[in-house]
Backbone as XML, in Angstrom:
<?xml version="1.0"?>
<chain id="A" units="angstrom">
  <residue number="1" name="UNK">
    <atom name="N" x="7.362" y="0.295" z="13.588"/>
    <atom name="CA" x="6.166" y="-0.209" z="14.401"/>
    <atom name="C" x="5.010" y="0.789" z="13.786"/>
  </residue>
  <residue number="2" name="UNK">
    <atom name="N" x="3.799" y="0.708" z="13.738"/>
    <atom name="CA" x="3.011" y="1.908" z="13.261"/>
    <atom name="C" x="2.594" y="1.793" z="14.784"/>
  </residue>
  <residue number="3" name="UNK">
    <atom name="N" x="1.644" y="2.978" z="14.679"/>
    <atom name="CA" x="1.462" y="3.153" z="16.300"/>
    <atom name="C" x="-0.795" y="3.354" z="16.579"/>
  </residue>
  <residue number="4" name="UNK">
    <atom name="N" x="-1.409" y="2.971" z="17.511"/>
    <atom name="CA" x="-2.699" y="3.053" z="17.845"/>
    <atom name="C" x="-3.748" y="2.501" z="17.096"/>
  </residue>
  <residue number="5" name="UNK">
    <atom name="N" x="-3.282" y="1.281" z="16.296"/>
    <atom name="CA" x="-4.128" y="0.296" z="15.380"/>
    <atom name="C" x="-5.166" y="0.830" z="14.069"/>
  </residue>
  <residue number="6" name="UNK">
    <atom name="N" x="-4.524" y="1.785" z="14.547"/>
    <atom name="CA" x="-6.011" y="3.175" z="13.235"/>
    <atom name="C" x="-6.101" y="2.503" z="11.430"/>
  </residue>
  <residue number="7" name="UNK">
    <atom name="N" x="-5.065" y="1.365" z="11.195"/>
    <atom name="CA" x="-4.944" y="1.241" z="9.555"/>
    <atom name="C" x="-6.302" y="1.099" z="9.256"/>
  </residue>
  <residue number="8" name="UNK">
    <atom name="N" x="-6.547" y="1.358" z="7.895"/>
    <atom name="CA" x="-8.433" y="0.705" z="7.944"/>
    <atom name="C" x="-7.924" y="1.443" z="6.691"/>
  </residue>
  <residue number="9" name="UNK">
    <atom name="N" x="-9.453" y="-0.009" z="5.642"/>
    <atom name="CA" x="-9.293" y="0.746" z="4.473"/>
    <atom name="C" x="-9.991" y="1.355" z="3.803"/>
  </residue>
  <residue number="10" name="UNK">
    <atom name="N" x="-9.755" y="2.510" z="3.036"/>
    <atom name="CA" x="-10.555" y="3.327" z="2.647"/>
    <atom name="C" x="-11.309" y="2.771" z="1.208"/>
  </residue>
  <residue number="11" name="UNK">
    <atom name="N" x="-12.271" y="3.771" z="1.390"/>
    <atom name="CA" x="-13.529" y="3.803" z="-0.375"/>
    <atom name="C" x="-12.447" y="3.597" z="-1.146"/>
  </residue>
  <residue number="12" name="UNK">
    <atom name="N" x="-12.410" y="2.881" z="-2.485"/>
    <atom name="CA" x="-11.801" y="2.916" z="-2.901"/>
    <atom name="C" x="-12.269" y="4.114" z="-4.344"/>
  </residue>
  <residue number="13" name="UNK">
    <atom name="N" x="-13.430" y="4.543" z="-4.370"/>
    <atom name="CA" x="-14.233" y="5.824" z="-4.773"/>
    <atom name="C" x="-13.390" y="6.714" z="-4.222"/>
  </residue>
  <residue number="14" name="UNK">
    <atom name="N" x="-13.670" y="7.008" z="-2.789"/>
    <atom name="CA" x="-12.848" y="8.510" z="-2.249"/>
    <atom name="C" x="-11.658" y="8.584" z="-3.050"/>
  </residue>
  <residue number="15" name="UNK">
    <atom name="N" x="-11.074" y="7.033" z="-2.881"/>
    <atom name="CA" x="-9.498" y="6.998" z="-3.230"/>
    <atom name="C" x="-9.193" y="7.315" z="-4.416"/>
  </residue>
  <residue number="16" name="UNK">
    <atom name="N" x="-10.001" y="7.236" z="-5.584"/>
    <atom name="CA" x="-10.124" y="8.048" z="-6.591"/>
    <atom name="C" x="-10.080" y="9.086" z="-6.555"/>
  </residue>
  <residue number="17" name="UNK">
    <atom name="N" x="-11.072" y="9.542" z="-5.640"/>
    <atom name="CA" x="-10.951" y="10.847" z="-6.136"/>
    <atom name="C" x="-9.795" y="11.590" z="-5.206"/>
  </residue>
  <residue number="18" name="UNK">
    <atom name="N" x="-9.685" y="11.392" z="-4.289"/>
    <atom name="CA" x="-8.724" y="11.596" z="-3.281"/>
    <atom name="C" x="-7.483" y="11.957" z="-4.556"/>
  </residue>
  <residue number="19" name="UNK">
    <atom name="N" x="-7.100" y="10.602" z="-5.308"/>
    <atom name="CA" x="-5.601" y="10.827" z="-5.752"/>
    <atom name="C" x="-5.789" y="10.780" z="-7.293"/>
  </residue>
  <residue number="20" name="UNK">
    <atom name="N" x="-6.766" y="11.966" z="-7.693"/>
    <atom name="CA" x="-7.480" y="11.738" z="-8.711"/>
    <atom name="C" x="-6.439" y="13.137" z="-9.718"/>
  </residue>
  <residue number="21" name="UNK">
    <atom name="N" x="-5.190" y="13.077" z="-9.504"/>
    <atom name="CA" x="-4.042" y="14.389" z="-10.277"/>
    <atom name="C" x="-2.776" y="13.172" z="-9.854"/>
  </residue>
  <residue number="22" name="UNK">
    <atom name="N" x="-2.951" y="12.422" z="-9.428"/>
    <atom name="CA" x="-1.784" y="11.668" z="-9.775"/>
    <atom name="C" x="-1.854" y="9.869" z="-10.625"/>
  </residue>
  <residue number="23" name="UNK">
    <atom name="N" x="-3.863" y="10.074" z="-10.544"/>
    <atom name="CA" x="-4.137" y="9.057" z="-12.146"/>
    <atom name="C" x="-4.210" y="9.504" z="-13.865"/>
  </residue>
  <residue number="24" name="UNK">
    <atom name="N" x="-4.341" y="8.260" z="-14.173"/>
    <atom name="CA" x="-3.654" y="8.604" z="-15.615"/>
    <atom name="C" x="-5.141" y="8.949" z="-15.689"/>
  </residue>
  <residue number="25" name="UNK">
    <atom name="N" x="-5.231" y="8.875" z="-17.306"/>
    <atom name="CA" x="-6.310" y="8.616" z="-17.830"/>
    <atom name="C" x="-7.248" y="7.605" z="-18.058"/>
  </residue>
  <residue number="26" name="UNK">
    <atom name="N" x="-8.282" y="7.441" z="-17.114"/>
    <atom name="CA" x="-8.805" y="6.097" z="-17.297"/>
    <atom name="C" x="-9.210" y="4.938" z="-16.231"/>
  </residue>
  <residue number="27" name="UNK">
    <atom name="N" x="-7.533" y="6.037" z="-15.807"/>
    <atom name="CA" x="-6.744" y="4.743" z="-14.413"/>
    <atom name="C" x="-8.012" y="4.865" z="-13.157"/>
  </residue>
  <residue number="28" name="UNK">
    <atom name="N" x="-8.255" y="3.556" z="-12.716"/>
    <atom name="CA" x="-8.752" y="3.385" z="-11.750"/>
    <atom name="C" x="-8.525" y="2.612" z="-10.313"/>
  </residue>
  <residue number="29" name="UNK">
    <atom name="N" x="-8.834" y="3.206" z="-9.591"/>
    <atom name="CA" x="-8.239" y="2.607" z="-8.300"/>
    <atom name="C" x="-9.572" y="1.269" z="-7.892"/>
  </residue>
  <residue number="30" name="UNK">
    <atom name="N" x="-8.687" y="-0.112" z="-7.525"/>
    <atom name="CA" x="-9.492" y="-0.484" z="-6.951"/>
    <atom name="C" x="-9.363" y="-0.908" z="-5.126"/>
  </residue>
  <residue number="31" name="UNK">
    <atom name="N" x="-8.602" y="-0.399" z="-4.805"/>
    <atom name="CA" x="-8.113" y="-0.725" z="-3.001"/>
    <atom name="C" x="-7.267" y="0.341" z="-2.461"/>
  </residue>
  <residue number="32" name="UNK">
    <atom name="N" x="-7.806" y="0.238" z="-1.616"/>
    <atom name="CA" x="-6.792" y="2.000" z="-0.616"/>
    <atom name="C" x="-6.441" y="1.636" z="0.678"/>
  </residue>
  <residue number="33" name="UNK">
    <atom name="N" x="-5.606" y="1.583" z="1.346"/>
    <atom name="CA" x="-5.551" y="1.752" z="2.692"/>
    <atom name="C" x="-4.327" y="2.760" z="3.198"/>
  </residue>
  <residue number="34" name="UNK">
    <atom name="N" x="-5.629" y="2.873" z="4.219"/>
    <atom name="CA" x="-4.668" y="4.365" z="5.264"/>
    <atom name="C" x="-3.833" y="3.541" z="6.151"/>
  </residue>
  <residue number="35" name="UNK">
    <atom name="N" x="-2.651" y="3.830" z="7.001"/>
    <atom name="CA" x="-1.921" y="3.364" z="7.298"/>
    <atom name="C" x="-0.728" y="4.753" z="8.145"/>
  </residue>
  <residue number="36" name="UNK">
    <atom name="N" x="-1.455" y="4.881" z="9.105"/>
    <atom name="CA" x="-1.169" y="5.999" z="10.369"/>
    <atom name="C" x="-1.335" y="7.177" z="9.213"/>
  </residue>
  <residue number="37" name="UNK">
    <atom name="N" x="-0.708" y="7.704" z="8.962"/>
    <atom name="CA" x="-0.651" y="8.728" z="7.722"/>
    <atom name="C" x="-0.243" y="8.642" z="6.278"/>
  </residue>
  <residue number="38" name="UNK">
    <atom name="N" x="0.272" y="7.431" z="6.404"/>
    <atom name="CA" x="0.537" y="7.090" z="4.928"/>
    <atom name="C" x="-0.557" y="6.576" z="4.484"/>
  </residue>
  <residue number="39" name="UNK">
    <atom name="N" x="-0.239" y="6.188" z="3.205"/>
    <atom name="CA" x="-1.370" y="5.711" z="1.534"/>
    <atom name="C" x="-1.182" y="4.617" z="1.509"/>
  </residue>
  <residue number="40" name="UNK">
    <atom name="N" x="-2.055" y="3.859" z="1.258"/>
    <atom name="CA" x="-1.272" y="2.420" z="-0.206"/>
    <atom name="C" x="-2.789" y="2.613" z="-0.881"/>
  </residue>
  <residue number="41" name="UNK">
    <atom name="N" x="-2.441" y="2.561" z="-2.327"/>
    <atom name="CA" x="-3.463" y="2.034" z="-3.337"/>
    <atom name="C" x="-3.272" y="1.387" z="-4.168"/>
  </residue>
  <residue number="42" name="UNK">
    <atom name="N" x="-4.341" y="0.429" z="-5.017"/>
    <atom name="CA" x="-4.157" y="-0.264" z="-6.108"/>
    <atom name="C" x="-5.269" y="-0.006" z="-7.220"/>
  </residue>
  <residue number="43" name="UNK">
    <atom name="N" x="-3.720" y="0.417" z="-8.306"/>
    <atom name="CA" x="-4.844" y="1.088" z="-9.366"/>
    <atom name="C" x="-4.984" y="-0.228" z="-10.328"/>
  </residue>
  <residue number="44" name="UNK">
    <atom name="N" x="-5.369" y="-0.101" z="-11.393"/>
    <atom name="CA" x="-5.573" y="-1.364" z="-12.609"/>
    <atom name="C" x="-4.184" y="-1.338" z="-13.298"/>
  </residue>
  <residue number="45" name="UNK">
    <atom name="N" x="-3.266" y="-0.542" z="-13.062"/>
    <atom name="CA" x="-1.939" y="0.030" z="-13.240"/>
    <atom name="C" x="-0.893" y="-0.380" z="-12.441"/>
  </residue>
  <residue number="46" name="UNK">
    <atom name="N" x="-0.800" y="-0.053" z="-11.328"/>
    <atom name="CA" x="0.443" y="0.364" z="-10.318"/>
    <atom name="C" x="0.066" y="0.150" z="-9.067"/>
  </residue>
  <residue number="47" name="UNK">
    <atom name="N" x="1.112" y="0.235" z="-8.473"/>
    <atom name="CA" x="0.610" y="0.535" z="-6.846"/>
    <atom name="C" x="1.577" y="1.693" z="-6.850"/>
  </residue>
  <residue number="48" name="UNK">
    <atom name="N" x="0.464" y="2.736" z="-5.407"/>
    <atom name="CA" x="0.810" y="3.617" z="-5.270"/>
    <atom name="C" x="0.892" y="3.412" z="-3.856"/>
  </residue>
  <residue number="49" name="UNK">
    <atom name="N" x="2.049" y="3.792" z="-3.159"/>
    <atom name="CA" x="2.271" y="4.281" z="-1.826"/>
    <atom name="C" x="2.810" y="6.321" z="-1.446"/>
  </residue>
  <residue number="50" name="UNK">
    <atom name="N" x="2.277" y="6.657" z="-1.006"/>
    <atom name="CA" x="1.880" y="7.700" z="-0.214"/>
    <atom name="C" x="2.698" y="8.212" z="1.123"/>
  </residue>
  <residue number="51" name="UNK">
    <atom name="N" x="3.458" y="8.634" z="0.509"/>
    <atom name="CA" x="4.534" y="8.240" z="2.068"/>
    <atom name="C" x="5.007" y="10.040" z="3.061"/>
  </residue>
  <residue number="52" name="UNK">
    <atom name="N" x="4.082" y="10.592" z="3.521"/>
    <atom name="CA" x="3.649" y="12.172" z="4.153"/>
    <atom name="C" x="4.906" y="11.815" z="5.253"/>
  </residue>
  <residue number="53" name="UNK">
    <atom name="N" x="5.926" y="13.062" z="5.221"/>
    <atom name="CA" x="7.014" y="12.480" z="5.710"/>
    <atom name="C" x="6.630" y="14.144" z="6.897"/>
  </residue>
  <residue number="54" name="UNK">
    <atom name="N" x="7.624" y="14.059" z="7.504"/>
    <atom name="CA" x="7.973" y="15.688" z="8.659"/>
    <atom name="C" x="7.044" y="15.095" z="9.516"/>
  </residue>
  <residue number="55" name="UNK">
    <atom name="N" x="7.055" y="16.484" z="10.255"/>
    <atom name="CA" x="6.250" y="16.151" z="11.654"/>
    <atom name="C" x="4.631" y="16.931" z="11.349"/>
  </residue>
  <residue number="56" name="UNK">
    <atom name="N" x="4.640" y="17.456" z="10.120"/>
    <atom name="CA" x="3.087" y="17.929" z="9.790"/>
    <atom name="C" x="2.260" y="17.269" z="8.724"/>
  </residue>
  <residue number="57" name="UNK">
    <atom name="N" x="3.056" y="16.863" z="7.943"/>
    <atom name="CA" x="3.079" y="15.876" z="7.300"/>
    <atom name="C" x="2.533" y="16.673" z="5.696"/>
  </residue>
  <residue number="58" name="UNK">
    <atom name="N" x="3.010" y="17.976" z="5.777"/>
    <atom name="CA" x="2.677" y="18.905" z="4.885"/>
    <atom name="C" x="3.664" y="17.779" z="3.251"/>
  </residue>
  <residue number="59" name="UNK">
    <atom name="N" x="4.941" y="17.574" z="3.028"/>
    <atom name="CA" x="5.568" y="16.893" z="2.667"/>
    <atom name="C" x="5.560" y="15.374" z="2.335"/>
  </residue>
  <residue number="60" name="UNK">
    <atom name="N" x="5.596" y="15.478" z="0.508"/>
    <atom name="CA" x="4.673" y="13.931" z="1.006"/>
    <atom name="C" x="5.784" y="13.734" z="-0.473"/>
  </residue>
  <residue number="61" name="UNK">
    <atom name="N" x="5.955" y="12.426" z="-0.242"/>
    <atom name="CA" x="6.359" y="11.384" z="-1.505"/>
    <atom name="C" x="5.405" y="10.278" z="-2.014"/>
  </residue>
  <residue number="62" name="UNK">
    <atom name="N" x="5.820" y="10.631" z="-3.566"/>
    <atom name="CA" x="4.420" y="9.459" z="-3.986"/>
    <atom name="C" x="5.101" y="8.353" z="-4.940"/>
  </residue>
  <residue number="63" name="UNK">
    <atom name="N" x="5.087" y="7.323" z="-4.494"/>
    <atom name="CA" x="6.497" y="5.952" z="-4.785"/>
    <atom name="C" x="4.275" y="5.294" z="-6.255"/>
  </residue>
  <residue number="64" name="UNK">
    <atom name="N" x="5.113" y="5.443" z="-7.220"/>
    <atom name="CA" x="4.310" y="4.709" z="-8.125"/>
    <atom name="C" x="5.192" y="3.688" z="-8.718"/>
  </residue>
  <residue number="65" name="UNK">
    <atom name="N" x="4.270" y="2.478" z="-8.759"/>
    <atom name="CA" x="5.497" y="0.842" z="-9.195"/>
    <atom name="C" x="4.203" y="0.297" z="-9.766"/>
  </residue>
  <residue number="66" name="UNK">
    <atom name="N" x="4.924" y="-0.025" z="-10.730"/>
    <atom name="CA" x="4.382" y="-0.783" z="-11.996"/>
    <atom name="C" x="4.196" y="-2.002" z="-11.552"/>
  </residue>
  <residue number="67" name="UNK">
    <atom name="N" x="3.421" y="-3.240" z="-12.039"/>
    <atom name="CA" x="2.629" y="-4.295" z="-11.747"/>
    <atom name="C" x="4.347" y="-5.122" z="-12.164"/>
  </residue>
  <residue number="68" name="UNK">
    <atom name="N" x="4.506" y="-4.479" z="-13.077"/>
    <atom name="CA" x="5.250" y="-5.406" z="-13.721"/>
    <atom name="C" x="7.231" y="-5.922" z="-13.284"/>
  </residue>
  <residue number="69" name="UNK">
    <atom name="N" x="7.050" y="-4.439" z="-12.290"/>
    <atom name="CA" x="8.214" y="-4.307" z="-11.723"/>
    <atom name="C" x="8.637" y="-5.210" z="-10.906"/>
  </residue>
  <residue number="70" name="UNK">
    <atom name="N" x="7.305" y="-5.834" z="-10.165"/>
    <atom name="CA" x="7.420" y="-6.542" z="-8.899"/>
    <atom name="C" x="8.367" y="-7.850" z="-8.914"/>
  </residue>
  <residue number="71" name="UNK">
    <atom name="N" x="8.937" y="-7.899" z="-8.809"/>
    <atom name="CA" x="9.470" y="-9.819" z="-8.688"/>
    <atom name="C" x="8.675" y="-10.258" z="-8.643"/>
  </residue>
  <residue number="72" name="UNK">
    <atom name="N" x="8.801" y="-9.966" z="-6.719"/>
    <atom name="CA" x="7.812" y="-10.531" z="-5.758"/>
    <atom name="C" x="7.406" y="-9.985" z="-4.131"/>
  </residue>
  <residue number="73" name="UNK">
    <atom name="N" x="6.572" y="-10.745" z="-3.318"/>
    <atom name="CA" x="6.569" y="-9.562" z="-2.783"/>
    <atom name="C" x="6.305" y="-11.289" z="-1.475"/>
  </residue>
  <residue number="74" name="UNK">
    <atom name="N" x="5.803" y="-10.363" z="-0.218"/>
    <atom name="CA" x="5.667" y="-11.715" z="0.952"/>
    <atom name="C" x="4.919" y="-10.527" z="2.080"/>
  </residue>
  <residue number="75" name="UNK">
    <atom name="N" x="4.239" y="-11.524" z="2.681"/>
    <atom name="CA" x="3.315" y="-10.821" z="3.567"/>
    <atom name="C" x="4.239" y="-11.543" z="5.262"/>
  </residue>
  <residue number="76" name="UNK">
    <atom name="N" x="3.518" y="-11.137" z="6.310"/>
    <atom name="CA" x="4.370" y="-11.261" z="7.341"/>
    <atom name="C" x="2.820" y="-11.306" z="8.669"/>
  </residue>
  <residue number="77" name="UNK">
    <atom name="N" x="2.151" y="-12.021" z="8.699"/>
    <atom name="CA" x="0.932" y="-12.023" z="9.594"/>
    <atom name="C" x="1.829" y="-11.389" z="11.256"/>
  </residue>
  <residue number="78" name="UNK">
    <atom name="N" x="0.500" y="-10.602" z="11.862"/>
    <atom name="CA" x="0.843" y="-10.401" z="13.737"/>
    <atom name="C" x="1.022" y="-11.939" z="13.827"/>
  </residue>
  <residue number="79" name="UNK">
    <atom name="N" x="1.175" y="-11.406" z="14.577"/>
    <atom name="CA" x="0.948" y="-12.966" z="16.036"/>
    <atom name="C" x="0.800" y="-11.870" z="16.971"/>
  </residue>
  <residue number="80" name="UNK">
    <atom name="N" x="1.439" y="-13.073" z="18.354"/>
    <atom name="CA" x="0.648" y="-13.333" z="19.706"/>
    <atom name="C" x="1.173" y="-12.068" z="20.740"/>
  </residue>
  <residue number="81" name="UNK">
    <atom name="N" x="2.121" y="-11.474" z="20.430"/>
    <atom name="CA" x="3.025" y="-10.102" z="20.864"/>
    <atom name="C" x="3.483" y="-9.598" z="19.972"/>
  </residue>
  <residue number="82" name="UNK">
    <atom name="N" x="3.193" y="-9.738" z="18.695"/>
    <atom name="CA" x="3.853" y="-8.755" z="18.001"/>
    <atom name="C" x="2.937" y="-8.873" z="17.086"/>
  </residue>
  <residue number="83" name="UNK">
    <atom name="N" x="1.533" y="-7.415" z="16.767"/>
    <atom name="CA" x="0.389" y="-7.622" z="16.415"/>
    <atom name="C" x="0.049" y="-6.583" z="15.129"/>
  </residue>
  <residue number="84" name="UNK">
    <atom name="N" x="1.280" y="-5.702" z="14.601"/>
    <atom name="CA" x="1.457" y="-5.623" z="13.556"/>
    <atom name="C" x="1.770" y="-6.723" z="12.227"/>
  </residue>
  <residue number="85" name="UNK">
    <atom name="N" x="1.216" y="-6.544" z="11.261"/>
    <atom name="CA" x="1.545" y="-7.383" z="9.688"/>
    <atom name="C" x="2.144" y="-6.555" z="8.752"/>
  </residue>
  <residue number="86" name="UNK">
    <atom name="N" x="3.198" y="-7.384" z="7.768"/>
    <atom name="CA" x="3.677" y="-6.006" z="6.855"/>
    <atom name="C" x="3.619" y="-7.075" z="5.727"/>
  </residue>
  <residue number="87" name="UNK">
    <atom name="N" x="3.685" y="-6.285" z="4.265"/>
    <atom name="CA" x="3.933" y="-6.529" z="3.577"/>
    <atom name="C" x="4.993" y="-6.314" z="3.284"/>
  </residue>
  <residue number="88" name="UNK">
    <atom name="N" x="5.872" y="-6.858" z="2.044"/>
    <atom name="CA" x="7.611" y="-6.402" z="1.765"/>
    <atom name="C" x="7.179" y="-6.853" z="0.219"/>
  </residue>
  <residue number="89" name="UNK">
    <atom name="N" x="7.523" y="-5.790" z="-0.631"/>
    <atom name="CA" x="7.488" y="-6.135" z="-2.048"/>
    <atom name="C" x="8.714" y="-6.080" z="-2.785"/>
  </residue>
  <residue number="90" name="UNK">
    <atom name="N" x="9.725" y="-6.592" z="-3.415"/>
    <atom name="CA" x="10.496" y="-6.490" z="-4.139"/>
    <atom name="C" x="10.326" y="-6.192" z="-5.180"/>
  </residue>
  <residue number="91" name="UNK">
    <atom name="N" x="10.800" y="-4.639" z="-5.769"/>
    <atom name="CA" x="11.214" y="-4.616" z="-7.517"/>
    <atom name="C" x="12.550" y="-4.881" z="-8.261"/>
  </residue>
  <residue number="92" name="UNK">
    <atom name="N" x="12.044" y="-5.193" z="-9.420"/>
    <atom name="CA" x="13.416" y="-5.484" z="-9.782"/>
    <atom name="C" x="14.774" y="-4.271" z="-9.755"/>
  </residue>
  <residue number="93" name="UNK">
    <atom name="N" x="15.826" y="-4.398" z="-10.302"/>
    <atom name="CA" x="16.784" y="-3.843" z="-9.734"/>
    <atom name="C" x="17.354" y="-3.030" z="-8.849"/>
  </residue>
  <residue number="94" name="UNK">
    <atom name="N" x="16.487" y="-3.855" z="-7.085"/>
    <atom name="CA" x="16.270" y="-3.395" z="-5.961"/>
    <atom name="C" x="16.601" y="-4.336" z="-5.503"/>
  </residue>
  <residue number="95" name="UNK">
    <atom name="N" x="17.420" y="-4.299" z="-4.392"/>
    <atom name="CA" x="18.120" y="-5.969" z="-3.588"/>
    <atom name="C" x="16.679" y="-5.606" z="-1.884"/>
  </residue>
  <residue number="96" name="UNK">
    <atom name="N" x="16.889" y="-4.035" z="-1.974"/>
    <atom name="CA" x="16.074" y="-4.406" z="-0.019"/>
    <atom name="C" x="14.368" y="-4.183" z="-0.756"/>
  </residue>
  <residue number="97" name="UNK">
    <atom name="N" x="13.359" y="-4.348" z="-0.377"/>
    <atom name="CA" x="12.091" y="-4.399" z="-0.181"/>
    <atom name="C" x="11.661" y="-3.368" z="0.411"/>
  </residue>
  <residue number="98" name="UNK">
    <atom name="N" x="10.787" y="-3.073" z="-0.436"/>
    <atom name="CA" x="9.612" y="-1.731" z="-0.051"/>
    <atom name="C" x="8.889" y="-2.095" z="0.978"/>
  </residue>
  <residue number="99" name="UNK">
    <atom name="N" x="8.811" y="-1.765" z="2.535"/>
    <atom name="CA" x="8.307" y="-2.683" z="3.140"/>
    <atom name="C" x="6.915" y="-1.510" z="3.781"/>
  </residue>
  <residue number="100" name="UNK">
    <atom name="N" x="5.416" y="-2.232" z="4.440"/>
    <atom name="CA" x="4.600" y="-1.373" z="4.795"/>
    <atom name="C" x="4.149" y="-2.737" z="5.971"/>
  </residue>
  <residue number="101" name="UNK">
    <atom name="N" x="3.766" y="-1.485" z="6.573"/>
    <atom name="CA" x="3.061" y="-2.592" z="8.408"/>
    <atom name="C" x="1.608" y="-1.915" z="7.948"/>
  </residue>
  <residue number="102" name="UNK">
    <atom name="N" x="0.906" y="-2.978" z="8.230"/>
    <atom name="CA" x="-0.700" y="-3.000" z="9.119"/>
    <atom name="C" x="-0.825" y="-3.257" z="9.901"/>
  </residue>
  <residue number="103" name="UNK">
    <atom name="N" x="-1.667" y="-2.405" z="10.808"/>
    <atom name="CA" x="-2.379" y="-2.991" z="11.965"/>
    <atom name="C" x="-3.076" y="-3.563" z="12.130"/>
  </residue>
  <residue number="104" name="UNK">
    <atom name="N" x="-3.784" y="-4.406" z="13.098"/>
    <atom name="CA" x="-5.044" y="-5.266" z="13.211"/>
    <atom name="C" x="-6.133" y="-4.617" z="12.107"/>
  </residue>
  <residue number="105" name="UNK">
    <atom name="N" x="-6.007" y="-3.446" z="12.087"/>
    <atom name="CA" x="-6.926" y="-2.600" z="11.238"/>
    <atom name="C" x="-7.564" y="-3.285" z="9.876"/>
  </residue>
  <residue number="106" name="UNK">
    <atom name="N" x="-6.200" y="-4.047" z="9.388"/>
    <atom name="CA" x="-6.380" y="-4.405" z="8.253"/>
    <atom name="C" x="-6.398" y="-5.651" z="7.921"/>
  </residue>
  <residue number="107" name="UNK">
    <atom name="N" x="-7.207" y="-6.710" z="6.790"/>
    <atom name="CA" x="-6.565" y="-8.004" z="6.440"/>
    <atom name="C" x="-5.520" y="-8.064" z="5.463"/>
  </residue>
  <residue number="108" name="UNK">
    <atom name="N" x="-4.184" y="-8.270" z="6.173"/>
    <atom name="CA" x="-3.219" y="-8.881" z="5.383"/>
    <atom name="C" x="-3.785" y="-9.998" z="4.278"/>
  </residue>
  <residue number="109" name="UNK">
    <atom name="N" x="-4.179" y="-10.824" z="4.832"/>
    <atom name="CA" x="-4.100" y="-11.284" z="3.810"/>
    <atom name="C" x="-5.757" y="-11.288" z="2.715"/>
  </residue>
  <residue number="110" name="UNK">
    <atom name="N" x="-6.160" y="-10.337" z="3.105"/>
    <atom name="CA" x="-7.356" y="-9.149" z="2.256"/>
    <atom name="C" x="-6.191" y="-8.864" z="0.826"/>
  </residue>
  <residue number="111" name="UNK">
    <atom name="N" x="-4.708" y="-7.598" z="1.322"/>
    <atom name="CA" x="-4.121" y="-6.880" z="0.232"/>
    <atom name="C" x="-3.055" y="-7.695" z="0.205"/>
  </residue>
  <residue number="112" name="UNK">
    <atom name="N" x="-2.721" y="-8.637" z="0.294"/>
    <atom name="CA" x="-2.009" y="-9.895" z="-0.167"/>
    <atom name="C" x="-2.448" y="-10.381" z="-1.336"/>
  </residue>
  <residue number="113" name="UNK">
    <atom name="N" x="-4.404" y="-10.767" z="-1.627"/>
    <atom name="CA" x="-5.488" y="-10.958" z="-2.737"/>
    <atom name="C" x="-4.814" y="-10.263" z="-4.046"/>
  </residue>
  <residue number="114" name="UNK">
    <atom name="N" x="-4.765" y="-8.838" z="-3.283"/>
    <atom name="CA" x="-5.410" y="-8.006" z="-4.651"/>
    <atom name="C" x="-4.264" y="-7.847" z="-5.408"/>
  </residue>
  <residue number="115" name="UNK">
    <atom name="N" x="-2.707" y="-7.826" z="-4.256"/>
    <atom name="CA" x="-1.397" y="-8.173" z="-5.458"/>
    <atom name="C" x="-0.926" y="-8.680" z="-5.880"/>
  </residue>
  <residue number="116" name="UNK">
    <atom name="N" x="-1.851" y="-10.233" z="-5.729"/>
    <atom name="CA" x="-1.266" y="-11.184" z="-6.377"/>
    <atom name="C" x="-2.900" y="-11.293" z="-7.713"/>
  </residue>
  <residue number="117" name="UNK">
    <atom name="N" x="-3.935" y="-10.429" z="-7.631"/>
    <atom name="CA" x="-4.349" y="-10.512" z="-8.656"/>
    <atom name="C" x="-3.681" y="-9.519" z="-9.805"/>
  </residue>
  <residue number="118" name="UNK">
    <atom name="N" x="-2.860" y="-8.237" z="-9.426"/>
    <atom name="CA" x="-2.547" y="-7.976" z="-10.582"/>
    <atom name="C" x="-0.973" y="-8.006" z="-10.465"/>
  </residue>
  <residue number="119" name="UNK">
    <atom name="N" x="-0.620" y="-8.720" z="-9.873"/>
    <atom name="CA" x="0.886" y="-8.756" z="-10.529"/>
    <atom name="C" x="1.029" y="-10.325" z="-11.219"/>
  </residue>
  <residue number="120" name="UNK">
    <atom name="N" x="-0.093" y="-11.026" z="-11.152"/>
    <atom name="CA" x="0.063" y="-12.096" z="-11.445"/>
    <atom name="C" x="-0.565" y="-12.380" z="-12.718"/>
  </residue>
  <residue number="121" name="UNK">
    <atom name="N" x="-1.083" y="-11.321" z="-13.296"/>
    <atom name="CA" x="-1.667" y="-11.205" z="-14.797"/>
    <atom name="C" x="-0.614" y="-11.713" z="-15.587"/>
  </residue>
</chain>
């Protein structure tokens, strides 16, 4: 469960600058979200999950998921008592989904629409 409700959208231009070392030539960030310490961003080529680990967050794992590898995805909206929304993404060759939790600061329908835009191409 996410803490403190501080998930929010990041300006794509700022994410483009912050993660420039991860991007290929000409790759563009279209949307990005900060989820407590982690970040998720959508480029024109792939979905990138930035997973900060440990107490200090100095160790970082980067997951790059080409859109063509996504077999299906689901969103679970926030409820009355469960204030977090969830995004689940199934990748070909893996039985368990990648899961990310979004607090009320992010519109899960917007995230789903962005993912649909790239996966349904």
